[in-house]
KEMI-691988 format. One record per atom (N, C-alpha, C, CB): residue number from 1; residue in one letter; atom name; x, y, z. Coordinates in steps of 0.2 Angstrom, whole numbers, plus 5000, padded with zeros to 4 digits. Atoms other than C-alpha are relative to their C-alpha. Glycine has a CB too. Layout:
! KEMI-691988
num=NUM residuo=a atomo=CA px=X py=Y pz=Z
...
END
This chain:
! KEMI-691988
num=1 residuo=m atomo=N px=5003 py=5007 pz=5005
num=1 residuo=m atomo=CA px=5097 py=4783 pz=4998
num=1 residuo=m atomo=C px=4992 py=5003 pz=4996
num=1 residuo=m atomo=CB px=4998 py=4992 pz=5007
num=2 residuo=s atomo=N px=5006 py=5000 pz=5003
num=2 residuo=s atomo=CA px=5084 py=4788 pz=4986
num=2 residuo=s atomo=C px=4996 py=4995 pz=4999
num=2 residuo=s atomo=CB px=5000 py=5002 pz=4996
num=3 residuo=k atomo=N px=5005 py=5004 pz=5000
num=3 residuo=k atomo=CA px=5069 py=4780 pz=4983
num=3 residuo=k atomo=C px=4997 py=5000 pz=4991
num=3 residuo=k atomo=CB px=4996 py=5003 pz=5006
num=4 residuo=n atomo=N px=5003 py=5004 pz=5002
num=4 residuo=n atomo=CA px=5062 py=4772 pz=4970
num=4 residuo=n atomo=C px=4989 py=5003 pz=4999
num=4 residuo=n atomo=CB px=5003 py=4995 pz=5005
num=5 residuo=t atomo=N px=5007 py=4998 pz=4999
num=5 residuo=t atomo=CA px=5046 py=4785 pz=4967
num=5 residuo=t atomo=C px=4993 py=4996 pz=4994
num=5 residuo=t atomo=CB px=5002 py=5008 pz=4999
num=6 residuo=s atomo=N px=5003 py=5003 pz=5005
num=6 residuo=s atomo=CA px=5039 py=4777 pz=4950
num=6 residuo=s atomo=C px=4998 py=4993 pz=5003
num=6 residuo=s atomo=CB px=5003 py=5000 pz=4994
num=7 residuo=a atomo=N px=5003 py=5005 pz=4999
num=7 residuo=a atomo=CA px=5035 py=4762 pz=4958
num=7 residuo=a atomo=C px=4992 py=5000 pz=5007
num=7 residuo=a atomo=CB px=5006 py=4996 pz=5001
num=8 residuo=a atomo=N px=5003 py=5001 pz=4997
num=8 residuo=a atomo=CA px=5026 py=4769 pz=4970
num=8 residuo=a atomo=C px=4992 py=5006 pz=5000
num=8 residuo=a atomo=CB px=5006 py=4999 pz=5005
num=9 residuo=q atomo=N px=5003 py=4995 pz=5005
num=9 residuo=q atomo=CA px=5016 py=4785 pz=4961
num=9 residuo=q atomo=C px=4992 py=4994 pz=4998
num=9 residuo=q atomo=CB px=5008 py=5001 pz=4991
num=10 residuo=a atomo=N px=5004 py=4997 pz=5003
num=10 residuo=a atomo=CA px=4999 py=4784 pz=4958
num=10 residuo=a atomo=C px=4997 py=5001 pz=4995
num=10 residuo=a atomo=CB px=5000 py=5004 pz=4999
num=11 residuo=p atomo=N px=5006 py=4997 pz=5008
num=11 residuo=p atomo=CA px=4987 py=4778 pz=4944
num=11 residuo=p atomo=C px=4997 py=5008 pz=4998
num=11 residuo=p atomo=CB px=4992 py=4996 pz=5000
num=12 residuo=g atomo=N px=5006 py=4998 pz=5002
num=12 residuo=g atomo=CA px=4981 py=4789 pz=4933
num=12 residuo=g atomo=C px=4995 py=5002 pz=4996
num=12 residuo=g atomo=CB px=5000 py=5001 pz=5002
num=13 residuo=p atomo=N px=5006 py=5001 pz=4999
num=13 residuo=p atomo=CA px=4965 py=4793 pz=4927
num=13 residuo=p atomo=C px=4998 py=4995 pz=4995
num=13 residuo=p atomo=CB px=4996 py=5006 pz=4999
num=14 residuo=y atomo=N px=5004 py=5007 pz=5002
num=14 residuo=y atomo=CA px=4965 py=4785 pz=4915
num=14 residuo=y atomo=C px=5001 py=4991 pz=5000
num=14 residuo=y atomo=CB px=5000 py=5002 pz=4993
num=15 residuo=e atomo=N px=5001 py=5007 pz=4999
num=15 residuo=e atomo=CA px=4973 py=4773 pz=4918
num=15 residuo=e atomo=C px=4994 py=4995 pz=5008
num=15 residuo=e atomo=CB px=5008 py=4999 pz=5001
num=16 residuo=r atomo=N px=5005 py=4999 pz=4997
num=16 residuo=r atomo=CA px=4962 py=4773 pz=4934
num=16 residuo=r atomo=C px=4991 py=4998 pz=4998
num=16 residuo=r atomo=CB px=5000 py=5006 pz=5001
num=17 residuo=l atomo=N px=5007 py=5002 pz=5006
num=17 residuo=l atomo=CA px=4944 py=4772 pz=4920
num=17 residuo=l atomo=C px=5003 py=4993 pz=4999
num=17 residuo=l atomo=CB px=4999 py=5006 pz=4992
num=18 residuo=g atomo=N px=4998 py=5005 pz=5004
num=18 residuo=g atomo=CA px=4957 py=4756 pz=4913
num=18 residuo=g atomo=C px=4998 py=4994 pz=5004
num=18 residuo=g atomo=CB px=5007 py=5001 pz=4997
num=19 residuo=i atomo=N px=5003 py=5007 pz=4994
num=19 residuo=i atomo=CA px=4957 py=4746 pz=4927
num=19 residuo=i atomo=C px=4991 py=5001 pz=5005
num=19 residuo=i atomo=CB px=5008 py=5000 pz=5009
num=20 residuo=r atomo=N px=5007 py=5000 pz=4999
num=20 residuo=r atomo=CA px=4938 py=4751 pz=4932
num=20 residuo=r atomo=C px=4999 py=4995 pz=4996
num=20 residuo=r atomo=CB px=4995 py=5005 pz=4999
num=21 residuo=i atomo=N px=5005 py=5000 pz=5006
num=21 residuo=i atomo=CA px=4932 py=4748 pz=4916
num=21 residuo=i atomo=C px=5003 py=4986 pz=4999
num=21 residuo=i atomo=CB px=5004 py=5011 pz=4989
num=22 residuo=q atomo=N px=5000 py=5007 pz=5001
num=22 residuo=q atomo=CA px=4942 py=4730 pz=4912
num=22 residuo=q atomo=C px=4997 py=4995 pz=5011
num=22 residuo=q atomo=CB px=5010 py=4998 pz=4997
num=23 residuo=k atomo=N px=5005 py=5002 pz=4993
num=23 residuo=k atomo=CA px=4933 py=4723 pz=4934
num=23 residuo=k atomo=C px=4996 py=5000 pz=4996
num=23 residuo=k atomo=CB px=4998 py=5003 pz=5007
num=24 residuo=i atomo=N px=5005 py=5002 pz=5002
num=24 residuo=i atomo=CA px=4919 py=4726 pz=4923
num=24 residuo=i atomo=C px=5000 py=4993 pz=5000
num=24 residuo=i atomo=CB px=5000 py=5003 pz=4995
num=25 residuo=i atomo=N px=4998 py=5003 pz=5007
num=25 residuo=i atomo=CA px=4923 py=4716 pz=4908
num=25 residuo=i atomo=C px=5003 py=4991 pz=5003
num=25 residuo=i atomo=CB px=5007 py=5006 pz=4997
num=26 residuo=n atomo=N px=4997 py=5006 pz=4994
num=26 residuo=n atomo=CA px=4932 py=4701 pz=4921
num=26 residuo=n atomo=C px=4997 py=4999 pz=5005
num=26 residuo=n atomo=CB px=5006 py=5001 pz=5004
num=27 residuo=s atomo=N px=5002 py=5002 pz=4994
num=27 residuo=s atomo=CA px=4920 py=4700 pz=4931
num=27 residuo=s atomo=C px=4995 py=4991 pz=4998
num=27 residuo=s atomo=CB px=4995 py=5008 pz=5003
num=28 residuo=t atomo=N px=5005 py=5008 pz=5004
num=28 residuo=t atomo=CA px=4911 py=4682 pz=4934
num=28 residuo=t atomo=C px=4994 py=4999 pz=4995
num=28 residuo=t atomo=CB px=4997 py=4997 pz=5006
num=29 residuo=t atomo=N px=5007 py=4999 pz=5005
num=29 residuo=t atomo=CA px=4894 py=4689 pz=4927
num=29 residuo=t atomo=C px=5002 py=5002 pz=4993
num=29 residuo=t atomo=CB px=4995 py=5006 pz=5005
num=30 residuo=a atomo=N px=4999 py=4995 pz=5004
num=30 residuo=a atomo=CA px=4900 py=4699 pz=4913
num=30 residuo=a atomo=C px=5005 py=4995 pz=4996
num=30 residuo=a atomo=CB px=5002 py=5006 pz=5004
num=31 residuo=q atomo=N px=4997 py=5005 pz=5002
num=31 residuo=q atomo=CA px=4912 py=4683 pz=4909
num=31 residuo=q atomo=C px=4993 py=4995 pz=4996
num=31 residuo=q atomo=CB px=5004 py=4997 pz=5007
num=32 residuo=k atomo=N px=5003 py=5007 pz=5004
num=32 residuo=k atomo=CA px=4898 py=4669 pz=4907
num=32 residuo=k atomo=C px=4995 py=5004 pz=4996
num=32 residuo=k atomo=CB px=4995 py=4992 pz=5006
num=33 residuo=s atomo=N px=5000 py=4998 pz=5005
num=33 residuo=s atomo=CA px=4888 py=4680 pz=4898
num=33 residuo=s atomo=C px=5002 py=5003 pz=4992
num=33 residuo=s atomo=CB px=4998 py=5001 pz=5003
num=34 residuo=r atomo=N px=4995 py=4998 pz=5006
num=34 residuo=r atomo=CA px=4901 py=4689 pz=4888
num=34 residuo=r atomo=C px=4996 py=5006 pz=4998
num=34 residuo=r atomo=CB px=5001 py=4994 pz=4994
num=35 residuo=s atomo=N px=5001 py=4993 pz=5002
num=35 residuo=s atomo=CA px=4894 py=4707 pz=4889
num=35 residuo=s atomo=C px=5001 py=5003 pz=5004
num=35 residuo=s atomo=CB px=4996 py=5001 pz=4999
num=36 residuo=a atomo=N px=5002 py=4995 pz=4994
num=36 residuo=a atomo=CA px=4895 py=4720 pz=4901
num=36 residuo=a atomo=C px=4997 py=5004 pz=4999
num=36 residuo=a atomo=CB px=5004 py=5003 pz=5002
num=37 residuo=l atomo=N px=5006 py=4991 pz=5002
num=37 residuo=l atomo=CA px=4885 py=4737 pz=4903
num=37 residuo=l atomo=C px=5007 py=5005 pz=5005
num=37 residuo=l atomo=CB px=4988 py=5001 pz=5007
num=38 residuo=i atomo=N px=5000 py=4996 pz=4999
num=38 residuo=i atomo=CA px=4898 py=4751 pz=4904
num=38 residuo=i atomo=C px=4996 py=5006 pz=4999
num=38 residuo=i atomo=CB px=5003 py=5000 pz=4999
num=39 residuo=f atomo=N px=4999 py=4992 pz=5000
num=39 residuo=f atomo=CA px=4896 py=4770 pz=4909
num=39 residuo=f atomo=C px=5005 py=5005 pz=5003
num=39 residuo=f atomo=CB px=4995 py=5001 pz=5002
num=40 residuo=r atomo=N px=4993 py=4995 pz=4999
num=40 residuo=r atomo=CA px=4908 py=4785 pz=4910
num=40 residuo=r atomo=C px=4995 py=5005 pz=5007
num=40 residuo=r atomo=CB px=5004 py=5007 pz=4989
num=41 residuo=l atomo=N px=5001 py=4996 pz=4996
num=41 residuo=l atomo=CA px=4907 py=4792 pz=4926
num=41 residuo=l atomo=C px=5002 py=5009 pz=5001
num=41 residuo=l atomo=CB px=5002 py=4997 pz=5004
num=42 residuo=p atomo=N px=5003 py=4990 pz=4999
num=42 residuo=p atomo=CA px=4904 py=4814 pz=4931
num=42 residuo=p atomo=C px=5009 py=4998 pz=5001
num=42 residuo=p atomo=CB px=4993 py=5005 pz=5010
num=43 residuo=d atomo=N px=4989 py=4996 pz=4999
num=43 residuo=d atomo=CA px=4926 py=4813 pz=4935
num=43 residuo=d atomo=C px=5003 py=4997 pz=4997
num=43 residuo=d atomo=CB px=5005 py=4999 pz=5008
num=44 residuo=e atomo=N px=4993 py=5005 pz=5007
num=44 residuo=e atomo=CA px=4932 py=4802 pz=4919
num=44 residuo=e atomo=C px=4996 py=5006 pz=4994
num=44 residuo=e atomo=CB px=4998 py=4986 pz=4997
num=45 residuo=t atomo=N px=5001 py=4994 pz=5004
num=45 residuo=t atomo=CA px=4935 py=4815 pz=4905
num=45 residuo=t atomo=C px=4999 py=4992 pz=4994
num=45 residuo=t atomo=CB px=5009 py=5008 pz=4999
num=46 residuo=e atomo=N px=5004 py=5000 pz=5005
num=46 residuo=e atomo=CA px=4926 py=4812 pz=4890
num=46 residuo=e atomo=C px=5007 py=4998 pz=4994
num=46 residuo=e atomo=CB px=4995 py=5008 pz=4999
num=47 residuo=d atomo=N px=4994 py=5003 pz=5006
num=47 residuo=d atomo=CA px=4943 py=4812 pz=4880
num=47 residuo=d atomo=C px=5001 py=4994 pz=5001
num=47 residuo=d atomo=CB px=5007 py=5002 pz=4999
num=48 residuo=d atomo=N px=4997 py=5009 pz=4998
num=48 residuo=d atomo=CA px=4948 py=4794 pz=4891
num=48 residuo=d atomo=C px=4996 py=4998 pz=4998
num=48 residuo=d atomo=CB px=5002 py=4997 pz=5006
num=49 residuo=w atomo=N px=5007 py=5006 pz=5001
num=49 residuo=w atomo=CA px=4931 py=4788 pz=4888
num=49 residuo=w atomo=C px=5002 py=5000 pz=4993
num=49 residuo=w atomo=CB px=4991 py=5003 pz=5002
num=50 residuo=n atomo=N px=5001 py=5001 pz=5008
num=50 residuo=n atomo=CA px=4932 py=4791 pz=4870
num=50 residuo=n atomo=C px=5006 py=4995 pz=4999
num=50 residuo=n atomo=CB px=5001 py=5007 pz=4996
num=51 residuo=q atomo=N px=4994 py=4999 pz=5001
num=51 residuo=q atomo=CA px=4951 py=4786 pz=4870
num=51 residuo=q atomo=C px=4999 py=4990 pz=5005
num=51 residuo=q atomo=CB px=5006 py=5009 pz=5003
num=52 residuo=l atomo=N px=5000 py=5006 pz=4998
num=52 residuo=l atomo=CA px=4947 py=4768 pz=4878
num=52 residuo=l atomo=C px=4995 py=4997 pz=4999
num=52 residuo=l atomo=CB px=5001 py=4999 pz=5005
num=53 residuo=l atomo=N px=5004 py=5003 pz=5007
num=53 residuo=l atomo=CA px=4932 py=4765 pz=4869
num=53 residuo=l atomo=C px=5003 py=4999 pz=4991
num=53 residuo=l atomo=CB px=4993 py=5006 pz=4999
num=54 residuo=g atomo=N px=4998 py=4997 pz=5006
num=54 residuo=g atomo=CA px=4940 py=4766 pz=4854
num=54 residuo=g atomo=C px=5007 py=4996 pz=4999
num=54 residuo=g atomo=CB px=5001 py=5007 pz=5000
num=55 residuo=e atomo=N px=4996 py=5003 pz=4997
num=55 residuo=e atomo=CA px=4954 py=4755 pz=4864
num=55 residuo=e atomo=C px=4998 py=4992 pz=4997
num=55 residuo=e atomo=CB px=5000 py=5004 pz=5007
num=56 residuo=i atomo=N px=5006 py=5003 pz=4995
num=56 residuo=i atomo=CA px=4938 py=4744 pz=4869
num=56 residuo=i atomo=C px=4997 py=4995 pz=4990
num=56 residuo=i atomo=CB px=4993 py=5011 pz=5005
num=57 residuo=a atomo=N px=5001 py=5001 pz=5009
num=57 residuo=a atomo=CA px=4934 py=4744 pz=4848
num=57 residuo=a atomo=C px=5001 py=4997 pz=4997
num=57 residuo=a atomo=CB px=5003 py=5004 pz=4996
num=58 residuo=e atomo=N px=4993 py=5001 pz=5006
num=58 residuo=e atomo=CA px=4949 py=4740 pz=4840
num=58 residuo=e atomo=C px=5003 py=4990 pz=4999
num=58 residuo=e atomo=CB px=5009 py=5006 pz=5003
num=59 residuo=n atomo=N px=4997 py=5003 pz=4999
num=59 residuo=n atomo=CA px=4950 py=4723 pz=4846
num=59 residuo=n atomo=C px=4994 py=4994 pz=4998
num=59 residuo=n atomo=CB px=5004 py=5001 pz=5006
num=60 residuo=d atomo=N px=5007 py=5004 pz=5003
num=60 residuo=d atomo=CA px=4940 py=4708 pz=4835
num=60 residuo=d atomo=C px=4997 py=4996 pz=5004
num=60 residuo=d atomo=CB px=5001 py=4995 pz=4993
num=61 residuo=n atomo=N px=5005 py=5002 pz=4997
num=61 residuo=n atomo=CA px=4927 py=4700 pz=4840
num=61 residuo=n atomo=C px=4994 py=5004 pz=5007
num=61 residuo=n atomo=CB px=5003 py=4995 pz=5001
num=62 residuo=v atomo=N px=5002 py=4994 pz=4995
num=62 residuo=v atomo=CA px=4920 py=4716 pz=4851
num=62 residuo=v atomo=C px=4995 py=5004 pz=4995
num=62 residuo=v atomo=CB px=5007 py=5006 pz=5003
num=63 residuo=t atomo=N px=5002 py=4993 pz=5003
num=63 residuo=t atomo=CA px=4906 py=4725 pz=4849
num=63 residuo=t atomo=C px=4996 py=5005 pz=5001
num=63 residuo=t atomo=CB px=4997 py=5001 pz=4996
num=64 residuo=l atomo=N px=5005 py=4995 pz=4994
num=64 residuo=l atomo=CA px=4899 py=4740 pz=4857
num=64 residuo=l atomo=C px=4996 py=5005 pz=4994
num=64 residuo=l atomo=CB px=5006 py=5006 pz=5009
num=65 residuo=a atomo=N px=5006 py=4997 pz=4998
num=65 residuo=a atomo=CA px=4882 py=4745 pz=4859
num=65 residuo=a atomo=C px=4999 py=5005 pz=5003
num=65 residuo=a atomo=CB px=4996 py=4997 pz=5003
num=66 residuo=y atomo=N px=4998 py=4991 pz=4996
num=66 residuo=y atomo=CA px=4879 py=4763 pz=4864
num=66 residuo=y atomo=C px=4991 py=5001 pz=5001
num=66 residuo=y atomo=CB px=5006 py=5010 pz=4992
num=67 residuo=r atomo=N px=5009 py=5001 pz=4997
num=67 residuo=r atomo=CA px=4862 py=4764 pz=4874
num=67 residuo=r atomo=C px=4999 py=5009 pz=4999
num=67 residuo=r atomo=CB px=4999 py=4996 pz=5012
num=68 residuo=d atomo=N px=5002 py=4996 pz=5001
num=68 residuo=d atomo=CA px=4851 py=4781 pz=4873
num=68 residuo=d atomo=C px=5000 py=5001 pz=5006
num=68 residuo=d atomo=CB px=4995 py=5001 pz=4996
num=69 residuo=d atomo=N px=4997 py=4997 pz=4995
num=69 residuo=d atomo=CA px=4854 py=4782 pz=4892
num=69 residuo=d atomo=C px=5009 py=5002 pz=5005
num=69 residuo=d atomo=CB px=4995 py=4997 pz=5002
num=70 residuo=g atomo=N px=4995 py=4998 pz=5001
num=70 residuo=g atomo=CA px=4872 py=4786 pz=4888
num=70 residuo=g atomo=C px=5005 py=4994 pz=5004
num=70 residuo=g atomo=CB px=5000 py=5008 pz=5003
num=71 residuo=g atomo=N px=4994 py=5006 pz=5001
num=71 residuo=g atomo=CA px=4879 py=4768 pz=4894
num=71 residuo=g atomo=C px=5005 py=4997 pz=4993
num=71 residuo=g atomo=CB px=4998 py=4995 pz=5003
num=72 residuo=i atomo=N px=4997 py=5004 pz=5007
num=72 residuo=i atomo=CA px=4889 py=4755 pz=4880
num=72 residuo=i atomo=C px=5000 py=4995 pz=5005
num=72 residuo=i atomo=CB px=5009 py=5003 pz=4995
num=73 residuo=q atomo=N px=4996 py=5007 pz=4999
num=73 residuo=q atomo=CA px=4887 py=4739 pz=4880
num=73 residuo=q atomo=C px=5002 py=4996 pz=4997
num=73 residuo=q atomo=CB px=4997 py=4996 pz=5002
num=74 residuo=v atomo=N px=4998 py=5001 pz=5006
num=74 residuo=v atomo=CA px=4897 py=4730 pz=4875
num=74 residuo=v atomo=C px=5002 py=4993 pz=5003
num=74 residuo=v atomo=CB px=5005 py=5006 pz=4998
num=75 residuo=f atomo=N px=4999 py=5004 pz=5000
num=75 residuo=f atomo=CA px=4900 py=4714 pz=4868
num=75 residuo=f atomo=C px=5005 py=4995 pz=4996
num=75 residuo=f atomo=CB px=4994 py=4999 pz=5001
num=76 residuo=w atomo=N px=4995 py=5004 pz=5004
num=76 residuo=w atomo=CA px=4913 py=4698 pz=4864
num=76 residuo=w atomo=C px=4994 py=4994 pz=4997
num=76 residuo=w atomo=CB px=5007 py=4997 pz=5006
num=77 residuo=t atomo=N px=4999 py=5009 pz=5001
num=77 residuo=t atomo=CA px=4914 py=4680 pz=4855
num=77 residuo=t atomo=C px=5007 py=4997 pz=5002
num=77 residuo=t atomo=CB px=4999 py=4997 pz=4993
num=78 residuo=l atomo=N px=4990 py=5002 pz=5001
num=78 residuo=l atomo=CA px=4929 py=4669 pz=4858
num=78 residuo=l atomo=C px=4999 py=4997 pz=4993
num=78 residuo=l atomo=CB px=5006 py=4993 pz=5007
num=79 residuo=p atomo=N px=5002 py=5007 pz=5007
num=79 residuo=p atomo=CA px=4934 py=4662 pz=4842
num=79 residuo=p atomo=C px=4999 py=4993 pz=5002
num=79 residuo=p atomo=CB px=5006 py=4998 pz=4996
num=80 residuo=k atomo=N px=5000 py=5007 pz=5001
num=80 residuo=k atomo=CA px=4933 py=4646 pz=4836
num=80 residuo=k atomo=C px=5007 py=5001 pz=4999
num=80 residuo=k atomo=CB px=4995 py=4996 pz=4995
num=81 residuo=e atomo=N px=4991 py=5002 pz=5003
num=81 residuo=e atomo=CA px=4951 py=4636 pz=4838
num=81 residuo=e atomo=C px=4999 py=4992 pz=4997
num=81 residuo=e atomo=CB px=5008 py=5000 pz=5010
num=82 residuo=d atomo=N px=4999 py=5005 pz=5005
num=82 residuo=d atomo=CA px=4957 py=4625 pz=4827
num=82 residuo=d atomo=C px=5002 py=4993 pz=4999
num=82 residuo=d atomo=CB px=5004 py=5003 pz=4997
END
């Protein structure tokens, strides 16, 4: 019998980056303030980081503010319901 190895496969570097940032953005503190401060870790590639920032910036009602210390402040607003 062969095992399905794709189910047990560990996430790649980009997926790990996305999971890490998603946890920060979904934290209670970030959700209350509708903002989160994120930083690229030394083991994360600049290409992956830029790709993720581009995907975040594509979302409506999201603003990225680039800080002098290398951090990115992510702000968002909730759309008004009709």
